[in-house]
C-alpha positions as CSV (number, residue, x, y, z in Angstrom):
1,M,0.0,0.0,0.0
2,S,1.3,3.4,-1.0
3,P,2.1,5.5,2.1
4,V,0.9,8.7,0.4
5,R,-2.8,8.3,1.1
6,P,-2.4,7.3,4.8
7,V,0.0,10.2,5.4
8,A,-2.5,12.6,3.8
9,V,-5.3,11.3,5.9
10,M,-3.2,11.7,9.0
11,V,-2.3,15.3,8.1
12,V,-6.0,16.0,7.8
13,A,-6.7,14.3,11.1
14,L,-4.2,16.6,12.8
15,L,-5.8,19.8,11.6
16,P,-7.9,20.2,14.8
17,S,-4.6,20.9,16.6
18,V,-3.9,23.7,14.2
19,L,-7.4,25.1,14.8
20,L,-6.9,24.9,18.6
21,A,-3.6,26.8,18.3
22,W,-5.3,29.4,16.2
23,F,-7.9,29.9,18.9
24,L,-5.5,29.9,21.9
25,T,-3.0,32.4,20.4
26,D,-5.5,35.2,20.1
27,P,-8.0,35.8,23.1
28,A,-10.1,37.9,20.8
29,R,-10.9,34.8,18.7
30,N,-11.5,32.7,21.8
31,Q,-14.3,34.5,23.6
32,P,-16.8,32.4,25.6
33,I,-19.9,31.3,23.8
34,L,-22.3,30.7,26.8
35,I,-25.2,28.6,25.5
36,R,-26.0,26.4,28.4
37,L,-29.3,25.0,27.2
38,E,-27.9,24.1,23.8
39,H,-24.9,22.4,25.5
40,F,-27.4,20.4,27.7
41,V,-29.5,19.3,24.8
42,I,-26.7,18.5,22.3
43,T,-24.3,16.7,24.6
44,S,-26.8,14.7,26.7
45,N,-28.9,13.5,23.7
46,V,-25.9,12.7,21.5
47,S,-24.2,10.9,24.4
48,I,-27.2,8.8,25.3
49,V,-27.7,7.7,21.7
50,A,-23.9,7.0,21.3
51,A,-24.1,4.9,24.6
52,L,-26.9,2.8,23.2
53,V,-25.1,2.3,19.9
54,A,-21.9,1.3,21.7
55,F,-23.7,-1.3,23.8
56,L,-25.4,-2.6,20.6
57,V,-21.9,-3.1,19.2
58,A,-20.9,-4.7,22.5
59,R,-23.8,-7.2,22.2
60,A,-22.8,-8.0,18.6
61,A,-19.2,-8.6,19.8
62,L,-20.6,-10.9,22.5
63,D,-22.6,-12.8,19.9
64,V,-19.5,-13.5,17.8
65,G,-17.2,-14.0,20.8
66,H,-14.7,-11.3,19.9
67,F,-13.3,-10.0,23.2
68,R,-11.0,-7.3,21.8
69,T,-13.9,-5.7,19.8
70,L,-15.9,-5.8,23.0
71,L,-13.2,-3.8,24.8
72,I,-13.4,-1.1,22.2
73,A,-17.2,-1.0,22.3
74,L,-17.2,-0.8,26.1
75,G,-14.6,2.0,25.9
76,F,-16.9,4.0,23.7
77,G,-19.9,3.0,25.9
78,C,-18.1,4.4,29.0
79,M,-17.1,7.6,27.1
80,A,-20.7,8.2,26.0
81,G,-22.2,7.3,29.3
82,I,-20.0,9.5,31.4
83,F,-20.3,12.3,28.9
84,A,-24.0,12.1,29.2
85,V,-23.5,13.0,32.8
86,H,-21.4,15.9,31.6
87,G,-24.3,17.2,29.5
88,L,-27.0,16.5,32.1
89,S,-25.1,18.4,34.8
90,T,-24.9,21.7,32.8
91,P,-25.4,24.4,35.4
92,D,-28.7,26.4,35.4
93,V,-30.6,23.9,33.2
94,L,-31.6,21.0,35.4
95,E,-29.1,21.9,38.1
96,R,-30.3,25.2,39.5
97,G,-29.8,27.3,42.6
98,E,-27.4,25.9,45.1
99,R,-26.8,22.8,43.0
100,A,-25.5,24.9,40.0
101,Q,-22.0,25.6,41.4
102,P,-21.1,22.0,42.3
103,A,-22.7,20.9,39.1
104,G,-20.1,22.9,37.2
105,L,-17.4,20.7,38.8
106,V,-19.3,17.6,37.8
107,V,-19.3,18.9,34.2
108,A,-15.5,19.4,34.3
109,I,-14.7,16.1,36.0
110,S,-17.0,14.1,33.8
111,G,-15.5,15.6,30.6
112,Q,-12.1,14.4,31.8
113,L,-13.2,11.0,33.0
114,A,-15.1,10.3,29.8
115,L,-11.8,10.5,27.9
116,A,-9.7,8.8,30.5
117,V,-11.8,5.7,31.1
118,A,-12.2,5.1,27.4
119,A,-8.4,5.5,26.8
120,V,-7.7,2.7,29.3
121,F,-10.1,0.3,27.5
122,F,-8.6,1.1,24.1
123,A,-5.0,0.7,25.2
124,V,-5.7,-2.6,26.9
125,R,-7.1,-4.0,23.7
126,Y,-3.7,-3.8,22.1
127,T,-1.7,-5.4,24.9
128,P,-1.3,-9.0,26.2
129,L,-3.6,-7.9,29.1
130,A,-6.6,-8.3,26.8
131,A,-5.9,-12.1,26.4
132,W,-5.3,-12.4,30.2
133,L,-8.7,-10.7,30.9
134,E,-10.4,-12.9,28.3
135,R,-9.2,-16.0,30.1
136,R,-10.3,-14.8,33.6
137,I,-13.4,-12.7,33.1
138,R,-16.4,-13.8,31.2
139,P,-17.4,-11.1,28.6
140,R,-20.9,-10.8,29.9
141,V,-19.7,-10.3,33.4
142,L,-17.4,-7.6,32.3
143,T,-20.2,-5.9,30.3
144,G,-22.5,-6.1,33.3
145,A,-19.8,-4.6,35.6
146,V,-19.3,-1.7,33.2
147,V,-23.0,-1.0,33.0
148,T,-23.4,-1.1,36.8
149,G,-20.4,1.2,37.3
150,L,-21.8,3.7,34.8
151,A,-25.2,3.6,36.5
152,A,-23.6,4.2,40.0
153,Y,-21.5,7.1,38.7
154,A,-24.5,8.7,37.1
155,A,-26.6,8.3,40.2
156,L,-23.9,9.8,42.5
157,A,-23.0,12.7,40.1
158,L,-26.5,13.7,39.2
159,G,-28.2,12.8,42.5
160,W,-25.7,14.4,44.9
161,P,-23.5,16.9,43.0
162,E,-22.5,18.6,46.3
163,A,-21.0,15.3,47.7
164,F,-19.5,14.5,44.3
165,S,-17.8,17.9,43.8
166,G,-16.7,17.9,47.5
167,S,-15.0,14.6,47.1
168,A,-13.4,15.6,43.8
169,R,-12.1,18.9,45.3
170,W,-10.7,17.1,48.3
171,I,-8.7,14.8,46.0
172,L,-7.4,17.7,44.0
173,V,-6.3,19.6,47.1
174,Q,-4.6,16.4,48.5
175,A,-2.7,16.2,45.2
176,G,-1.5,19.8,45.4
177,S,-4.1,22.1,44.0
178,Q,-5.1,25.3,45.7
179,P,-8.2,25.0,47.9
180,G,-10.1,27.5,45.7
181,Y,-9.1,25.8,42.4
182,D,-12.0,24.9,40.1
183,P,-11.3,23.0,36.9
184,A,-14.2,24.8,35.2
185,T,-12.3,28.1,35.5
186,Y,-8.9,26.8,34.2
187,G,-7.5,29.2,31.6
188,Y,-9.2,32.3,33.0
189,G,-7.2,35.0,34.8
190,A,-3.6,34.9,36.0
191,P,-2.2,31.9,38.0
192,A,-1.1,32.4,41.6
193,A,2.3,33.9,41.9
194,G,5.0,31.3,41.4
195,D,2.5,28.5,40.7
196,V,3.3,27.3,37.2
197,T,0.3,24.9,37.3
198,G,-2.2,27.7,37.5
199,G,-3.4,26.5,40.9
200,A,-4.3,23.1,39.6
201,G,-1.4,21.1,41.1
202,W,0.3,18.4,39.1
203,L,-2.4,15.7,39.2
204,P,-4.4,17.1,36.3
205,Y,-1.3,17.4,34.2
206,V,-0.2,13.9,35.0
207,L,-3.6,12.5,34.2
208,V,-4.0,14.4,31.0
209,S,-0.5,13.4,29.8
210,A,-1.3,9.7,30.6
211,V,-4.5,9.9,28.7
212,I,-2.8,11.4,25.6
213,A,-0.1,8.8,25.8
214,L,-2.7,6.0,25.9
215,Y,-4.5,7.4,22.8
216,L,-1.3,7.8,20.9
217,Y,-0.3,4.2,21.8
218,S,-3.6,2.9,20.6
219,A,-3.3,4.9,17.4
220,F,0.2,3.6,16.8
221,A,-0.9,0.0,17.4
222,Q,-4.0,0.4,15.2
223,G,-1.9,2.1,12.6
224,R,0.3,-1.0,12.3
225,D,-2.8,-3.1,11.7
226,F,-4.0,-0.7,9.1
227,F,-0.7,-0.6,7.2
228,R,-0.5,-4.4,7.2
229,S,-4.1,-4.9,6.0
230,G,-4.9,-1.7,4.1
231,L,-8.5,-2.1,5.3
232,P,-10.4,1.2,5.6
233,L,-12.1,0.0,8.7
234,Q,-8.8,-0.4,10.5
235,G,-7.8,3.1,9.4
236,A,-11.0,4.6,10.7
237,L,-10.4,3.3,14.2
238,G,-6.8,4.7,14.1
239,I,-8.1,8.1,13.1
240,A,-10.6,8.1,15.9
241,Y,-7.8,7.6,18.4
242,V,-5.9,10.5,17.0
243,L,-9.0,12.7,17.2
244,L,-9.5,11.7,20.8
245,A,-6.0,12.5,21.7
246,Q,-6.5,16.0,20.3
247,A,-9.9,16.2,22.1
248,Q,-8.0,15.7,25.4
249,V,-5.7,18.6,24.6
250,S,-8.6,20.8,23.7
251,Q,-10.5,19.8,26.8
252,F,-7.6,20.7,29.1
253,L,-6.2,23.8,27.4
254,G,-9.5,25.4,26.3
255,P,-11.1,27.7,28.8
256,T,-14.7,26.6,29.5
257,W,-17.4,27.8,27.0
258,T,-14.8,29.2,24.6
259,P,-14.5,27.9,21.0
260,S,-11.3,26.1,21.9
261,W,-13.3,24.2,24.6
262,W,-16.2,23.5,22.3
263,E,-13.8,21.9,19.9
264,Y,-13.3,18.8,22.0
265,H,-17.1,18.1,22.0
266,G,-17.0,18.0,18.2
267,L,-13.9,15.9,18.1
268,M,-15.4,13.3,20.4
269,L,-18.6,13.2,18.3
270,V,-16.7,12.6,15.1
271,A,-14.5,10.0,16.7
272,V,-17.5,8.0,18.1
273,V,-19.3,8.1,14.8
274,L,-16.2,6.9,12.9
275,A,-15.2,4.2,15.3
276,L,-18.7,2.7,16.0
277,G,-19.5,2.8,12.3
278,A,-16.3,0.9,11.5
279,L,-17.0,-1.6,14.3
280,F,-20.5,-2.3,13.0
281,L,-19.2,-3.0,9.5
282,E,-16.4,-5.2,10.9
283,L,-18.7,-7.3,13.1
284,D,-21.1,-7.7,10.2
285,R,-18.3,-8.9,8.0
286,R,-17.1,-11.2,10.7
287,R,-20.5,-12.7,11.3
288,G,-20.8,-13.5,7.6
289,L,-17.3,-15.2,7.5
290,E,-17.9,-17.2,10.6
291,R,-20.7,-19.1,8.9
292,F,-18.0,-21.3,7.3
293,L,-14.6,-20.3,8.6
294,P,-13.1,-20.9,12.1
295,P,-12.7,-17.9,14.3
296,T,-8.9,-18.0,14.0
297,V,-9.1,-17.8,10.2
298,V,-11.7,-15.1,10.4
299,E,-9.5,-13.0,12.6
300,R,-6.7,-13.3,10.1
301,V,-9.0,-12.3,7.2
302,I,-10.2,-9.3,9.2
303,Q,-6.6,-8.3,9.8
304,G,-6.0,-8.4,6.0
305,D,-4.4,-11.8,5.3
306,P,-5.1,-13.0,1.8
307,L,-8.1,-15.3,1.5
308,R,-10.0,-14.7,-1.7
309,L,-13.6,-15.9,-1.2
310,E,-14.6,-15.5,-4.9
311,G,-12.4,-18.3,-6.0
312,E,-8.7,-19.0,-6.7
313,R,-6.3,-21.9,-7.4
314,Q,-4.2,-22.8,-4.4
315,T,-2.0,-25.6,-3.1
316,V,-3.5,-26.8,0.1
317,T,-3.8,-29.9,2.3
318,I,-7.1,-31.7,2.4
319,L,-8.0,-33.9,5.4
320,F,-10.8,-36.5,5.5
321,T,-11.9,-38.5,8.5
322,D,-14.4,-41.4,9.0
323,L,-15.6,-43.4,11.9
324,R,-15.1,-47.1,11.7
325,G,-18.0,-49.4,12.4
326,S,-20.6,-46.6,12.6
327,T,-23.1,-48.5,10.4
328,A,-23.1,-51.5,12.7
329,L,-23.2,-49.1,15.7
330,A,-26.4,-47.5,14.2
331,E,-28.0,-51.0,14.1
332,R,-27.2,-51.8,17.7
333,L,-28.0,-48.5,19.4
334,P,-31.2,-46.6,19.8
335,P,-31.4,-43.6,17.4
336,E,-30.9,-41.1,20.2
337,A,-27.9,-42.9,21.6
338,F,-26.3,-43.3,18.2
339,V,-26.7,-39.6,17.3
340,T,-25.2,-38.6,20.6
341,A,-22.2,-40.9,20.1
342,V,-21.5,-39.7,16.6
343,N,-21.8,-36.0,17.7
344,E,-19.3,-36.7,20.5
345,Y,-16.7,-38.0,18.0
346,L,-17.4,-35.3,15.4
347,T,-17.1,-32.6,18.1
348,V,-13.7,-33.9,19.1
349,M,-12.5,-34.1,15.5
350,G,-13.9,-30.8,14.4
351,R,-12.3,-29.1,17.4
352,C,-9.0,-30.5,16.5
353,V,-9.3,-29.0,13.0
354,L,-10.3,-25.6,14.3
355,D,-7.6,-25.6,17.0
356,Q,-4.9,-26.0,14.2
357,G,-6.4,-23.2,12.1
358,G,-8.1,-25.4,9.6
359,I,-11.3,-24.7,7.7
360,L,-14.0,-27.1,8.6
361,D,-15.4,-27.6,5.1
362,K,-18.3,-30.1,5.7
363,F,-19.5,-33.0,7.7
364,T,-19.8,-36.2,5.7
365,G,-22.2,-38.2,7.7
366,D,-20.0,-39.8,10.3
367,G,-16.8,-38.0,9.2
368,L,-15.6,-34.6,8.0
369,M,-13.6,-32.8,5.4
370,A,-11.2,-30.0,6.3
371,I,-8.9,-27.6,4.4
372,F,-5.5,-26.5,5.7
373,G,-3.1,-23.9,4.2
374,A,-5.7,-21.6,2.5
375,M,-3.9,-18.8,4.3
376,S,-0.1,-18.1,4.0
377,D,1.7,-21.3,5.0
378,P,5.1,-22.5,3.8
379,T,4.0,-26.2,4.2
380,N,0.7,-25.6,2.3
381,G,-1.1,-26.7,5.5
382,A,0.6,-30.1,5.7
383,S,2.1,-29.5,9.2
384,A,-1.2,-28.2,10.6
385,A,-3.1,-31.1,9.1
386,A,-0.7,-33.6,10.6
387,R,-0.9,-32.0,14.0
388,A,-4.7,-32.0,13.8
389,A,-4.6,-35.8,13.1
390,L,-2.3,-36.4,16.0
391,D,-4.6,-34.4,18.2
392,M,-7.5,-36.6,17.0
393,R,-5.6,-39.7,17.9
394,R,-5.0,-38.5,21.4
395,R,-8.4,-36.9,22.2
396,I,-10.4,-39.8,20.7
397,A,-8.4,-42.2,22.7
398,E,-9.4,-40.2,25.8
399,L,-13.0,-40.1,24.6
400,N,-13.0,-43.9,24.1
401,A,-11.5,-44.5,27.5
402,G,-14.3,-42.5,29.1
403,R,-17.0,-44.2,27.1
404,A,-15.6,-47.7,27.9
405,A,-15.5,-46.8,31.6
406,R,-19.2,-46.0,31.4
407,G,-20.0,-49.2,29.6
408,E,-20.7,-47.5,26.3
409,E,-19.6,-48.7,22.9
410,V,-16.5,-47.2,21.3
411,V,-15.5,-46.8,17.7
412,Q,-12.2,-46.2,15.9
413,F,-11.5,-43.7,13.1
414,G,-9.4,-43.1,10.0
415,V,-7.7,-40.0,8.6
416,G,-6.6,-39.4,5.1
417,I,-4.4,-36.4,4.2
418,H,-3.1,-35.2,0.8
419,T,-1.6,-32.0,-0.4
420,G,-2.2,-30.7,-3.9
421,D,-3.7,-28.0,-6.2
422,V,-7.4,-27.2,-5.8
423,V,-9.8,-24.4,-6.7
424,V,-11.1,-22.9,-3.5
425,G,-14.0,-20.4,-3.1
426,T,-17.4,-19.7,-1.8
427,I,-20.4,-21.6,-3.3
428,G,-24.1,-21.7,-2.6
429,L,-26.9,-19.2,-2.1
430,P,-26.4,-15.6,-0.9
431,E,-28.2,-16.5,2.4
432,R,-26.5,-19.9,2.8
433,S,-23.0,-20.6,1.4
434,Q,-19.8,-22.4,2.3
435,Y,-16.1,-22.2,1.5
436,D,-15.2,-25.3,-0.5
437,A,-12.4,-26.9,-2.5
438,F,-12.6,-28.7,-5.8
439,G,-10.1,-30.8,-7.7
440,D,-8.2,-34.1,-8.0
441,A,-6.4,-33.4,-4.7
442,V,-9.8,-33.6,-2.8
443,N,-10.5,-37.0,-4.4
444,T,-7.0,-38.3,-3.6
445,A,-7.3,-37.2,0.1
446,S,-10.6,-39.2,0.3
447,R,-8.9,-42.2,-1.2
448,M,-6.1,-41.9,1.4
449,E,-8.7,-42.1,4.1
450,T,-10.2,-45.3,2.5
451,L,-6.8,-46.9,2.5
452,T,-6.6,-46.8,6.3
453,K,-8.9,-49.8,6.3
454,D,-6.5,-51.8,4.0
455,F,-3.4,-50.9,5.9
456,K,-5.1,-51.2,9.3
457,V,-3.8,-47.9,10.6
458,D,-5.6,-44.7,11.8
459,S,-3.9,-42.3,9.4
460,I,-2.5,-42.3,5.8
461,L,-0.6,-39.4,4.3
462,S,0.4,-39.2,0.6
463,R,4.0,-38.6,-0.4
464,D,3.1,-35.1,-1.4
465,T,2.1,-34.3,2.2
466,A,5.0,-36.3,3.7
467,D,7.6,-34.4,1.7
468,R,6.4,-31.2,3.3
469,L,6.9,-32.5,6.8
470,R,10.6,-33.5,6.6
471,D,11.7,-30.5,8.6
472,D,8.7,-30.2,11.0
473,G,9.6,-33.0,13.4
474,V,6.5,-35.0,12.6
475,A,7.3,-38.8,12.9
476,L,6.3,-40.7,9.9
477,R,6.4,-44.4,9.1
478,P,6.4,-45.6,5.4
479,L,3.8,-48.1,4.5
480,G,4.9,-48.8,0.9
481,V,2.9,-48.1,-2.2
482,A,-0.8,-48.3,-2.9
483,T,-3.0,-48.2,-6.0
484,V,-5.4,-45.3,-5.9
485,R,-8.4,-45.2,-8.1
486,G,-8.0,-42.5,-10.7
487,K,-4.2,-42.6,-10.5
488,A,-2.1,-44.2,-13.3
489,N,0.8,-44.9,-11.0
490,A,1.0,-46.3,-7.6
491,V,1.3,-43.8,-4.7
492,K,3.8,-44.0,-1.9
493,V,2.0,-43.7,1.4
494,F,2.9,-43.0,5.1
495,T,1.3,-43.1,8.5
496,L,1.9,-40.9,11.5
497,G,4.4,-42.5,13.9
């Protein structure tokens, strides 16, 4: 991808900083625009709608099981929810009389927290901490905790602004701000003599710097994904982070009610629309792909790895499995017990395929067909297919041991693997389709599976597959040559050691 277009987009995305500097360098251009009612209506309504949209995205992320997208959606949900408190607390609208002054501090604190809390969620999404959280916290529990936290914050800030502002002011004073300091008045008047922080103390500066750093880190990490994939959706999210970093600068440096302060409201709105729109499109694309691709492969497609769904010729590895004696088992068992048993075996075999990044092409009655190597793979999927077969051997042995201990019947299985050229692509109807492979290599892999009965082994690999495993440490045992229907010459075959 040419760097010219991304660089041009980034230059445009940084223009708000130029506008902010233009406002701040001339007080005459930066006079307060005191429109409290309009601020209340615009910020509260837009924030509430954005919060609802964010949690709709979160629900979609829960449906497809994508934790990292959930983190981004929750980040924007927190931003919108806390910023709704910012709007609803506008002094002299709902909060009147004695409540108006403490409500001004609620407005200031909520504006800062909306950016800070979201920045933490976004940055975590690009660190190993996201995987750690996914293993230890159920996504729905995390979502519920976030919603509960937002509700508690809104209840405290809107119900008891005096207590909220008193606590916030105490924290500021303990961190070094002057007792009379009010964040809502930052930028007005002259700072106290010798106080370079303008009476704020160092805590607001440290917090703001940390938030900006988190947004820039998220933008950098997202930018790497964008340059690797070239997908506009990835770029939109990166731009949103850049806009939010500038919104934090505008929120901190712009005196309240001035155009420089109003700027951060607009930046947050644009960032939310960009990011949530991109997330909606990505989740919709992911939902369509996961109808026939494993989540690991879908993730690589979303990140820009090459997988052409419209059809292409590739060298891949095809794997077929079959349960031995299933026909006799169907005659001995009641229908419900037979279906349960077959499903147990197919679940194990299918999971082994997906765990190795294979594409579960179809179930063939009491077996399955899988494709390996449709993505970039120096062994054309041979190594992943062999590991999947070894996993099947181990896990089906465990399954058989459990069934035997319960007095239930067990069955054996066979796996055939072959590597060759096929045409792969999406076939079917618009509302129901699957990713499939066509060609002689598919037929040959099926023949390999049939040969397991003749050689009395649980796996047979063709020489084309075995040759690609020489440097992978997979133990193979030669079986000799076999005649394969449709082949003019005998084929040398191997089994997994």
